N, C-alpha and C positions, 0 to 999 in steps of 0.2 A: 323575509321576516317581518311579522306583522309590528304595526306602530306601537301598540301595547307591549310587545316584548322588546322592542326596542327601548321603552322608557324604564321598563322593569331591571333591564341589565345596567341602563344608566344609574338608576337608584342604588341599586347593588354595588355597583364601584364606587359611587360616593359616599355609601356607607361605610366600605370598607379603608377608603380614603381619610374618612373622617376618623378612624381609630388608628390611622397610620400603617395601614396595609395596602399591598397592591398584590393585583392577580398577574402571574406570568406562567410561560410555558418553559419547562426545562425538557431538554432530550438526555435520556441516559438508558442504561443498560435495563429490560425488563425486571432483571433480577434484583435491583436496587429499588425498584419501585417503592416498596415499603420503608427503607431506611430512608429515602428522601423526604417521601410524605413525613415519617415521624419526625422527622431533622426540623422541616417545615412548621409542624404544628410547635413544636416545642421552642423554635425560635421567635414564634408570632405569640407566643405567652407574654414575651418581654419579661420575666421576673429574674431574681438572681441566677438561676439555673441557665435560662437563656443567654443571659450575659457570660457565664463561664463557657457554655458550650461554644457560642460566637467567638470566645478568645480562642478557645481552643480549637477550633476549625480553622481560623484565622492564621493561627502560629503555624499549622500544620501543612495549610496548601499555599498561604500567601508567602511565607519566607520574607526574605528582604528585596526590594527592589535592585536588580543589577545595575551595579554603579561601572562608570568607565573607568580601567586600570585592574580590574578586579583580578586577573590572572597576574598579571605583573607582581602586584601586591601577594599573591600566594605564593610566588617564585620567590619572592623575598622573605618571606616566612620559612621556606623550606630548610630541613636540618642539615641538607647537604651545601649550604650555604657558606662558601669558605673552605671548601673538603678539597680544594684544587683537584681536581679531578680533569683525566687528560681524555677529552673528547673528541680528538681528532681522528677521524675515520681514513684506513689506508684504502688507497686507491688502487682499484684493481680493474684489467682491461676486459677480464672476462675470459672466457672460453673460446675457441677456434671454432665455427660451426661450417659444415660444409654444406653449400648450396647446389 
């Protein structure tokens, strides 16, 4: 790559940075190319629609970070809590097998 080309790329990236944008690469299915480009374009506009879209995507894929003890908390919320179920299994030796 020539010196002038490197300078042009650096200039382009600094202009993007001044606008608060960054260029990066994303790996995705080819079928999603247009969707991802449209999403990136809308998010780069940074208007009210972009904020709404950003919040919707964050809610959809972000979720809440996993916390320690989540399984225990889910079990405590179970409707079967206090149902006095008999969960003891009967021990069985199995069947006889000829060798």
